[in-house]
C-alpha positions as CSV (number, residue, x, y, z in Angstrom):
1,M,52.0,-17.0,-9.7
2,S,50.4,-15.5,-12.7
3,S,51.3,-12.0,-13.5
4,K,47.6,-11.1,-13.7
5,R,47.6,-10.4,-9.8
6,R,46.1,-7.1,-8.9
7,K,49.1,-4.9,-7.4
8,S,47.0,-1.8,-6.5
9,Q,46.6,-1.6,-2.7
10,P,47.6,-3.7,0.3
11,Y,45.8,-7.1,0.5
12,Q,42.8,-6.6,2.9
13,I,40.1,-9.1,3.3
14,Q,37.6,-9.4,6.2
15,G,34.5,-10.8,7.2
16,V,31.3,-9.2,5.6
17,N,30.3,-7.6,9.0
18,A,33.7,-6.1,9.4
19,L,33.9,-5.0,5.8
20,L,30.5,-3.1,6.3
21,G,31.1,-1.8,9.6
22,E,32.3,1.5,8.5
23,L,28.9,2.1,6.8
24,N,28.0,3.4,10.5
25,G,29.9,6.2,9.8
26,A,28.6,9.9,9.0
27,D,28.9,9.3,5.3
28,S,26.9,6.2,5.4
29,S,23.5,7.1,6.6
30,V,20.5,5.0,5.6
31,Q,18.6,6.2,2.7
32,S,15.4,5.4,1.0
33,L,15.6,4.5,-2.6
34,P,12.8,3.6,-5.2
35,V,12.9,-0.2,-5.9
36,N,12.8,0.5,-9.6
37,Q,16.0,2.4,-9.6
38,I,18.0,-0.6,-8.0
39,T,19.2,-3.3,-10.6
40,L,21.0,-6.5,-10.1
41,P,24.8,-6.9,-11.1
42,Q,25.3,-9.0,-14.3
43,S,27.2,-11.6,-12.2
44,Q,25.3,-12.7,-9.2
45,P,27.0,-15.1,-6.4
46,R,23.6,-16.7,-5.6
47,R,22.0,-18.9,-7.9
48,Y,19.2,-20.6,-5.9
49,F,16.6,-19.4,-3.4
50,D,14.7,-21.8,-1.3
51,P,10.7,-21.2,-2.0
52,G,9.9,-21.7,1.7
53,S,12.5,-19.3,3.1
54,M,11.6,-16.7,0.6
55,E,8.1,-17.1,1.5
56,D,9.0,-16.5,5.4
57,L,10.9,-13.4,4.4
58,I,8.2,-12.0,2.5
59,E,5.8,-12.4,5.3
60,S,8.3,-11.0,7.9
61,I,8.8,-7.9,5.6
62,S,5.0,-7.5,5.0
63,Q,4.4,-7.3,8.7
64,H,7.7,-5.7,10.0
65,G,9.3,-3.9,7.0
66,I,12.9,-4.5,5.7
67,L,14.9,-4.3,9.1
68,Q,18.4,-4.6,7.6
69,P,19.3,-1.9,4.8
70,L,20.3,-3.3,1.4
71,L,23.7,-2.2,0.2
72,V,24.1,-0.5,-3.4
73,R,26.4,1.4,-5.3
74,Q,25.6,4.2,-7.5
75,L,26.1,4.0,-11.0
76,T,24.2,7.2,-12.4
77,T,22.2,9.9,-10.9
78,N,19.2,7.8,-10.5
79,S,20.6,4.3,-11.1
80,Y,22.2,2.0,-8.5
81,E,23.4,-1.5,-8.5
82,L,22.6,-4.0,-5.7
83,V,25.7,-5.2,-3.8
84,A,24.1,-7.2,-0.9
85,G,20.5,-8.2,-0.1
86,E,19.1,-9.8,-3.2
87,R,16.5,-11.9,-1.1
88,R,15.2,-8.6,0.4
89,L,15.2,-7.0,-2.8
90,R,13.2,-9.7,-4.4
91,A,10.9,-9.7,-1.4
92,A,10.2,-6.0,-2.0
93,H,9.3,-6.5,-5.6
94,A,7.0,-9.4,-4.4
95,I,4.9,-7.4,-2.2
96,Q,5.1,-4.2,-4.4
97,L,7.1,-1.9,-2.1
98,D,7.9,1.4,-3.7
99,V,11.0,2.2,-1.7
100,V,13.5,0.2,0.3
101,P,16.1,1.3,2.9
102,V,19.8,1.4,1.6
103,F,23.3,2.0,2.5
104,V,24.9,3.9,-0.5
105,K,28.6,2.9,-0.8
106,Q,31.1,4.1,-3.5
107,L,32.5,0.8,-4.4
108,T,34.4,-0.3,-7.7
109,E,33.0,-3.3,-9.5
110,E,35.6,-5.6,-8.0
111,D,35.2,-4.5,-4.3
112,A,31.3,-4.8,-4.9
113,K,31.6,-8.4,-6.1
114,Q,34.0,-9.2,-3.2
115,V,31.3,-7.8,-0.6
116,A,28.5,-9.7,-2.5
117,L,30.6,-12.8,-2.3
118,L,31.4,-12.5,1.4
119,E,27.9,-11.8,2.1
120,N,26.6,-14.9,0.4
121,L,29.1,-17.0,2.1
122,Q,27.8,-16.1,5.4
123,R,24.5,-17.0,4.9
124,E,23.1,-19.7,7.2
125,D,21.1,-21.6,4.4
126,L,24.1,-21.8,2.0
127,N,24.4,-25.1,0.4
128,P,27.9,-26.8,-0.1
129,I,28.1,-26.3,-3.9
130,E,27.3,-22.5,-3.6
131,E,29.8,-22.4,-0.8
132,T,32.5,-24.3,-2.8
133,E,32.0,-22.1,-5.8
134,G,31.7,-18.8,-4.0
135,I,35.1,-19.6,-2.1
136,L,36.7,-20.4,-5.3
137,E,35.4,-17.0,-6.9
138,L,36.6,-15.2,-4.1
139,L,40.0,-16.7,-4.3
140,S,40.2,-15.9,-7.8
141,L,39.1,-12.5,-7.5
142,K,41.6,-11.6,-4.8
143,L,44.5,-13.4,-6.4
144,G,43.7,-12.2,-10.1
145,V,43.7,-15.9,-11.4
146,D,41.4,-18.7,-12.7
147,S,40.0,-21.1,-10.3
148,E,41.9,-23.9,-12.0
149,V,45.1,-21.9,-10.9
150,I,43.7,-21.9,-7.2
151,I,42.8,-25.6,-7.3
152,S,46.3,-26.5,-8.5
153,L,47.8,-24.4,-5.7
154,L,45.9,-26.4,-3.0
155,N,46.9,-29.5,-4.6
156,K,50.6,-28.8,-4.8
157,A,50.3,-27.7,-1.1
158,A,49.4,-31.1,-0.1
159,H,51.7,-32.9,-2.1
160,P,53.9,-35.4,-0.5
161,D,56.9,-34.2,-2.2
162,R,58.4,-31.8,0.5
163,N,60.1,-29.5,-2.3
164,S,56.7,-29.2,-3.9
165,V,55.1,-28.1,-0.8
166,D,57.8,-25.5,0.2
167,N,57.6,-24.0,-3.4
168,V,53.8,-23.3,-2.7
169,I,53.8,-22.1,1.1
170,H,56.5,-19.6,0.7
171,T,54.8,-17.5,-2.0
172,D,52.7,-14.4,-1.5
173,G,49.8,-16.2,-3.3
174,W,49.7,-19.0,-0.6
175,E,49.7,-16.3,2.3
176,D,46.8,-14.3,0.6
177,I,44.9,-17.8,0.5
178,Q,45.5,-18.4,4.1
179,K,44.3,-15.0,4.9
180,I,41.1,-15.4,2.8
181,F,40.2,-18.8,4.6
182,K,41.0,-17.3,8.0
183,S,38.5,-14.4,7.2
184,I,35.8,-16.9,6.1
185,G,36.4,-19.0,9.4
186,R,34.9,-22.3,8.4
187,F,37.7,-24.1,6.6
188,T,41.4,-24.4,6.3
189,P,43.0,-24.6,2.8
190,E,43.5,-28.3,3.5
191,S,39.9,-29.1,4.7
192,F,38.4,-27.1,1.9
193,R,40.6,-29.3,-0.5
194,T,39.7,-32.6,0.9
195,N,36.1,-32.0,1.9
196,R,34.8,-29.4,-0.6
197,L,36.7,-29.7,-3.9
198,P,35.6,-33.3,-4.6
199,L,32.2,-32.1,-4.6
200,L,32.7,-30.2,-8.2
201,N,33.4,-33.9,-9.6
202,L,29.9,-35.1,-8.9
203,P,27.7,-35.9,-11.6
204,D,25.6,-33.1,-13.0
205,D,22.3,-34.7,-11.9
206,I,23.5,-34.7,-8.3
207,L,25.1,-31.3,-8.5
208,D,21.8,-29.7,-9.6
209,Y,19.9,-31.3,-6.3
210,L,22.7,-30.1,-4.3
211,R,22.4,-26.7,-5.7
212,Q,19.0,-26.7,-4.8
213,G,19.6,-27.7,-1.5
214,N,17.6,-30.8,-1.6
215,I,19.9,-33.2,-0.3
216,A,23.0,-33.2,2.2
217,Y,26.4,-33.4,0.5
218,T,27.3,-36.3,2.6
219,K,24.5,-38.2,1.0
220,A,25.2,-37.0,-2.4
221,R,28.7,-38.1,-2.3
222,A,27.8,-41.6,-1.2
223,I,25.1,-41.9,-4.0
224,S,27.7,-40.8,-6.6
225,R,29.4,-44.0,-6.2
226,V,26.7,-45.6,-8.2
227,K,28.1,-45.5,-11.9
228,D,25.2,-46.6,-13.7
229,E,23.4,-43.3,-14.6
230,A,19.8,-44.4,-14.5
231,L,20.3,-46.5,-11.3
232,R,21.9,-43.4,-9.5
233,V,19.3,-40.9,-10.7
234,E,16.6,-43.5,-9.3
235,L,18.4,-43.8,-6.0
236,L,18.8,-39.9,-5.8
237,K,15.0,-39.3,-6.1
238,T,14.4,-42.1,-3.9
239,A,16.6,-40.8,-1.1
240,I,15.1,-37.3,-1.5
241,S,11.5,-38.1,-1.7
242,N,11.9,-40.6,1.4
243,N,14.1,-38.6,3.3
244,L,16.7,-41.6,3.6
245,S,19.5,-41.4,6.1
246,L,23.0,-41.7,5.1
247,N,23.2,-45.2,6.6
248,E,19.8,-46.2,4.5
249,I,21.4,-44.9,1.5
250,K,24.6,-46.9,1.8
251,H,22.6,-49.9,2.6
252,K,20.7,-49.5,-0.9
253,I,24.1,-48.9,-2.6
254,K,25.2,-52.3,-1.2
255,E,21.9,-53.9,-2.6
256,L,22.5,-52.1,-5.9
257,E,26.2,-53.2,-6.2
258,Q,25.1,-56.9,-5.3
259,S,22.4,-56.8,-7.9
260,I,24.8,-55.6,-10.6
261,S,27.5,-57.8,-9.7
262,N,25.0,-60.8,-10.0
263,R,23.9,-59.5,-13.3
264,E,27.4,-59.1,-14.5
265,K,28.1,-62.7,-13.4
266,R,25.2,-64.2,-15.3
267,Q,26.2,-62.2,-18.3
268,A,29.6,-63.5,-18.1
269,E,28.4,-67.0,-17.6
270,K,26.2,-66.7,-20.6
271,F,28.9,-65.2,-22.8
272,T,31.2,-68.0,-21.8
273,K,28.6,-70.7,-22.5
274,R,28.3,-69.1,-26.2
275,L,32.0,-69.0,-26.6
276,S,32.2,-72.7,-25.9
277,E,29.4,-73.4,-28.3
278,V,31.0,-71.3,-31.0
279,S,34.1,-73.2,-30.5
280,K,32.5,-76.6,-30.7
281,L,30.7,-75.6,-34.1
282,L,34.1,-74.3,-35.3
283,K,35.6,-78.0,-34.9
284,Q,32.8,-79.5,-36.8
285,V,32.8,-77.2,-39.9
286,S,35.4,-76.8,-42.6
287,I,36.3,-73.2,-42.0
288,W,39.9,-73.9,-41.8
289,K,40.2,-75.3,-45.4
290,N,38.8,-71.8,-46.7
291,P,41.6,-69.2,-46.7
292,Q,39.3,-66.4,-46.7
293,R,36.8,-67.7,-43.9
294,R,40.1,-68.9,-41.8
295,K,41.4,-65.2,-42.1
296,K,38.2,-63.8,-41.0
297,A,38.0,-66.1,-38.2
298,E,41.6,-65.4,-37.0
299,S,40.9,-61.5,-37.2
300,L,37.8,-62.0,-34.9
301,L,39.8,-64.1,-32.4
302,K,42.5,-61.4,-32.2
303,A,40.1,-58.6,-31.6
304,L,38.5,-60.8,-28.7
305,E,42.0,-61.3,-27.4
306,E,42.6,-57.5,-27.2
307,L,39.4,-56.9,-25.8
308,A,40.2,-59.3,-22.9
309,K,43.5,-57.5,-22.3
310,E,41.6,-54.2,-22.2
């Protein structure tokens, strides 16, 4: 385990509700703050906001106000940084509220980021890419290592070599990983490794649609099987615009694969025919009597042989 791991205080991670439960105490009463005194942190765990969901929230706040206070931490006398509640803050800006209800909590930058990540991970509308990236970021934050190290640990723990597994699961880092997954409550380390990590290897065009919540990840993984980028993008757009089911997508993929197979077969037959015609021509000309032409032909033949082996 990397020496970068933080050793300050005992490891404690809880669901966001438990983490924020202490805000009900006497030192955490609800306050009102001017909206223009609250800024967003430089690093935000949330990247995409569904327009329809935001419209619903704006309408709700317009009618009933902000029912759940935002969580902020104080930076200077009149400056506060948002920790949790970005959608509510955006809605407040949209309807031009002057003040919003908040909890002011003394948090370090690292603790604030942890709370923000946990709150983000408990959203009902969280898409699988945001969820996967958020969990990796939370694991990286708590263990003090890069996400690549986390992924390596998860893979080693699933390695069929027993010694490799033992070397991982008996470390403090692995205990910390298990605690984090227990606090999140939706995955085990193994189910996260097998069902979520592969999503990060999807083509960028599919990842963009997943981040926007436009397609289910099961459908996205199926479409990623199409290697031809143009065909994949076309299928992706068709699946979204026509709301195709997973079975319908798989059927279209089979049709595409058959079409590609037939096209490749025709190309192979055409190429083989050309080779045969060239071979006949070579027999009819005096290429072998000319050393330079013979050498060039042998070089081309060798290149074809190497290409065939590849």
